[in-house]
N, C-alpha and C positions, 0 to 999 in steps of 0.2 A: 081129756079129748077135747073138749069146749073151747078152753084155753088154746092148744093148739089148732083148732080150724079158724076160730077168731084170726089168732095171728097170723094165719093162713090167707085169709080174705082182706085182710089189712094189707099184706105185704102184695097181693096180686093188683090190688084197686091203688097203689103206690107205682106198680109197677108199669100199669098202663095209663097211668096219667088221671085215672078217673079220682083219686082222692084230692077231690076240689070242688068249688063250687060253681057253676053257672058258667062252663067252658075253661075254666082255669086248668092250666097243665101242670100239675106239682112238680115235674120230672123239668121242666123248661124253666118254670120258675126258679127252681132251686141251681140251674144251671146259669141261667143269666145272673141271678144276686152274687153268684162265685165269679161272673165274669167281670160285671161291676167292680167288685173288690180288687180285681186283679188289673184292670185297666188303671182305676185311681193309685194302686198300688205301683203302676210302672211311675207315674210323677211324681208321686211321693211314698217313698224315696228315692224311685227309683233313677229316675232322669235329673233329680238334684243333687244327688250324690256323683252320677255320671260326667253331670254339667261341671261341678263342684269341682271334681279331682282335675279337670283339665284345666280350669286357670290357675293364675300366681295366687300366692300366699294370700295378700294382701286383698284378693277377691273373692274367696271363697265364701266368706258370708254374706256378700252382695248376691251371689247366683242363688245358693240356697234361700235366702230370705224372698227373691223375684220368684221362684218357684211355689215359695207356699202361698204368698201373695197375690198369684195370678190364680190360684187354686180357690182362694177365697173369693176374690171378685169375680172370676167368669161361673163361680157355680151359682152365687147369687144372681147376676146380670142372667144368666140360661133360666132360671126360677122366675125373673119377672117379666121376661117378654122373648129370650133368645129360642125358647123350645117351642112356641106358640108360633113366632116367624120364619122357623125351621119349617115345622111337621104338621102345621094346619094346611087346608086345601089351597085358598089364596088363588094365587095366578102361578102361571109358568115360571115366575122369577123371584117370588117371594111369598110367602105365608102370609094369614091373617092374626087379629089380636083374640080369638075367640077364647084363645086358653092361656091369657096372661095371669101371671100370677098363679099358674096351674088351676084356674078356673074348670070346674067340671070333674078335676081329678080325684076321685074318691078312690077309698081303701079295697071297693070292687070294681072298679073302671076296667076295665080291659084293653090292651092293646095286642089285637091277637089272642093269644092262649095264655099271656103273662099280664101282670097288671100293668097298666098304663104308669102309674108310678115307677115303677121299679124302669118301664123301657125308657121314660124319660131320664130318669137318675142315671141309666148307662151312657144315654146319649151326653149326658152332662158331662163325663168323664171323659169324653172324645173333646167336648167344647172347653175343659179344661186343659189336656194335654197340646193341645194344637198352639195356641198361643206360647205357652210355656217353651215348646219347641224354638220358637222364634229365638228366644233370650241368647242362646248360642252363636246368632248373626252379629251381637251387639253387646255381648259381654265384655264385660273391664271398662266400660266409657259409658253409657246411658245412664242419666240421673234416675234414682228410683221413683220418682215422681213420673218423669215421663215414659218410664215403662209402665207402669199402672195404666196411664191415660191410652197412652199408643193400644195397649191389649184390650182396653175395654171397646173403644170406637172400632179397635180392627174384629171383634168379635161380632158386632151389629153388621160391619160395611162387608165384610169379607166372608168370615165363615159361616154365618147364619145363611146369607142367600147362596150360598155355594152348595151348602147342605141340602137346602130346600130341591136348588137344582136337579144334583143327584141321587138322593134320598128320600126326599120329602115330595116327590109325583111332579116336580119341575120339568124345565123343557130338557135338558139330557136323560134324566129318567125315559121319557117319552121317546127320546131317539134310540133307547136301548141301551145305555152306556153301560159299561159293566165297570163295578169300584164295590169290592167285596166290603173292604173293613176301611176304605181311607185314601187310598193313592191319590186321587185328585183332592177330596175332600181336606184331608189331613196333610200329607207330606208334599204335594205340590204347593200346596195355599202356604205352608210354614216355611220350605224351602225358599221360592221365590219370594218371600215379603222378608226373609232374613238375608237375602243376597241384596233388595234394594234398601235396606235397613242400613247393612255394610258401607254403602254405598254413600249413603246421604248423609251418615257421621265421618265417614274418612275412616282410617287404618287409625290403629292405637298407637300412641307415640312409642315410635322406634321402629315401629314394622316397618320392611322386613328384615331390615339390618339386625336389629336386636334378638338375640333368642329369646324366646315366650316359652319353656316347656311347660307340660303340665305339673303343678306342685304334687300331687299325689295320686299315683297310678293306682295304689291300692282300693283307694275311694272308687276312682271312675270303673276298674275293674268290676268291684262289687256291685256299683250301678249298673253297669252292664249286665250283671247276671241277673238283677232283679228285670230287667227290660225283658230279658229273654221268656223266662217265665212269664212275667204280666203278659208279654206278647199272644200267649195262650188264650187268655181271655178278649183280647183284643181283637183277633181275627176269628178266634172259636166263637165267641161270644158274639160276634157279627148274625153268625146263623140263627140266631135268636129262639132256639130250641136243643134240648139235647139230643141230639138225630145223627145219622152219617154225614151230613154237610158240616156240621162241627167238629167231629171227629177227623174228616177229611181237611178240613181248613187246618186242625191244629197239627195234623203231619206232616202237609207240605210246607208250613212253617218253620217247622223244626229242620225240615231236610233244606231248604232255602236257607236259614241260619248257619246251619252247619257248613254248608257251600261257601257261603260269603266269608266264615273266618278262614278257611283253610285255602281259598283265592287268592285273597287281600295277602293273607301271611305268606303264600307261596310267590307271591310278587315281590313281598319284601326283600324276602331269602336271597332270591335271586339277584335283584336289584341293588339291595345296600348291604348283601353278606348274611344278616341276621334278622328274622322276624321279631317283629316288636310285640308286648303286651298292648299297647295303644293300638296297633294292627289289627291285631286280633280282636279288639273288642270292637273296631270300627268297622271291620270287615262283617261280622254281626249283624250290627246296627242296619248296615246297607242290605244284608240277605233280607232279614226282615222287614222294612222299609219296602224293599222291591216286591216281594212275595204279597204283601198288603191287599192291594186289588185285586190279585188273582187269585188269594187264596181259596175262594169259595167255588172256582170254575176249572181248576186245572187239577191235575194228576199229580203223583208224586216225582215221576220222570220228568214231567214237565215244568216242577220246582225245582228238580235239581239245576236243570237248565239254564231258569230265572236265576237263582242263586249262585252260579257260576258268574253269569253275564255281570249281577249285581257285583260282586267282588274284582271284577277286574275294569268294571265303565267305571265305576265309583271311584275306586282306587287312582284311575288316571285323571278322573273330575277333578278331584281335589288337589293334585299335582299342577294340573293346568290352573284353575281358580286362582291357587294361593302364589305359586312360582311363576307362572307365566304371564297371567294377569295381574299378580299380585296385589287383587282384592281382600281385605283382611276381613272375610265372614270367619270370625274368631275362631268357633269350635265346625267347621264344617258341614254346616245344616244345609245350605243349597247342594253341594256336590253328594253329599249321602243322603239326607231326605227328598230335597227336591228332584235330582237325577233318578234316584231309585224309583220314586212314587212315577216319575215320566216313563222309565224304563218299562216296570210293572204295568202299567197302564196302558202300554202299546202292547205287551209281549203276549198279554191275556187274551187280544184278538188273536195271535196265532193259537198259543196252547189251550186253548178253550175248543178248539175243533176237535171231534169225533172222531176222527177221521186221521190220526197221525199214529196210529198202531199205540206201540208202549207210551209213547208221549202223548195221548190223547187225552182231552177233558172233559166237561160235561155239556159241552152244546153251546152256542150261538143264542143271543138273545131272539125273540121273535120278530123285533122290529130289525134286529141289524140283517138276518137271516144267513147271512154266509160272512166266510173268513174276510173277503173284500170289504163288505159290510161291516162288520165288526170294527176291523182296522180302522176305517172312516170315520165310526163312530168315536172312537178311542180318542183318535188325532183330534178331533172336534173336539172332545172333552179337554183335553192336554191343552191344547193352545187357547180357548175362551178361559181356562183355570188360570192360565200363566198369563194373559192378557190383563185379564179383571184384578187379577191379585196384584201385580206388577203397578197398574195404574193406581190403584185403590190405596195401595199402601203408602207409594208416593207420598200421594195428598195427603193423608192422615198423617203420615209424619210430618209435612210442612206445616197442617195445622196446629200438630203437638209443639212443634220449634216456633210457633207464635206467639201460644199459648204459655209454655214453658219451655225453659232451657232444655234442649234436647241430651247435650253432652256435658257430661264434670268438666269443672275446669282443669288446665293443665297441672294443677299443683293438686288438686285431688285426685287425680289420674295417676300422678307420680306416687301420692301416698296410699292409695286404695280405694277402693269404693266401699270396703268392710267399714274404716274408720268415717269417709265423707260421707256416706249416707246414714249409718246405723250407728256411729261412734261406739264401735266392738270390732274385737279381731277374732279370728278363726282359732287363733292357736297363743295361749298365754304361756311361753317356756322359761 
């Protein structure tokens, strides 16, 4: 009886979050620990496999290594100063240096009711995946040294300030902008930077006349599945608690992804006669990226509309960028992530409304106050992120091009970046 009573007390303490010291919530901590692993899993191996399968055989290792190297470099830069500049008080545009090298963060330091070390690590995984997404814009033609230098500078010049604007108490946060998990911070910034990189570097040799099909769609679909699962931590973890917000964020994320798959595949089926595996995977990513900024603020029916719009709008954006404008954004980062981020950031201003019946969400920010006010704030956030990211990314690329050669030689591009940059091949048959 004593054992049973003690066990019951322990279960009750754990269930209520009291199994903790000085305000630490055990349930919330456990969920964010899990979410942190899921978000890192999105980059390694999820995004690495997704991108790796999309390039040609001679470049598969280069993409995998770029994702791994970016994960390492961004993690250390986030530890050194990125976290401090993004999430300390500072001013409306940038934080300060009070938490450089995680100064003052110990095992008992809290951020809300979870360890601050965990919050910093969770945010680190976002700082890893965002520059890794940009790889798709310049895949198969940028030198490895240039990739690392560009990513390192970009983290501090673009990602960190915009993170502070939106999530660190900066000027967009004060306006009441809604970006639950990174529509502005992750997807718009990565998409715009990828588009700028594609324009600065120019197209791959042979584009658009030479076919450049993915070399391994099995790898791509495997990576896409990992992204779908990992996104539950990406969006659900952004609630920073094991609660109804996290559960709803996961639900609407899944609904939007499912809608994105079906709409993209359906358009292909009608337009080209057959749905493709690549289309299904890309439609899924479009649905996920588009729901990201809205995931904590909209309900399931609103998410369905957002996912349907994501599949259609991102499909036609991809066609327009590649076939009409003939811009070689190699792996469609801007039309999927950039356009998806813009679309979702705008649509949350509509579907956060509590007055749309079955399509209602959970209300507008106090600063915005109304649908018109929220849409205005969302548009300000979209335009600010696009303009700042485009200008800053262009300047960074020009600086990196001055310091090292941005692009591999013509011979290196023909032979493949695997041999040119790493003296290895992905397949020894």
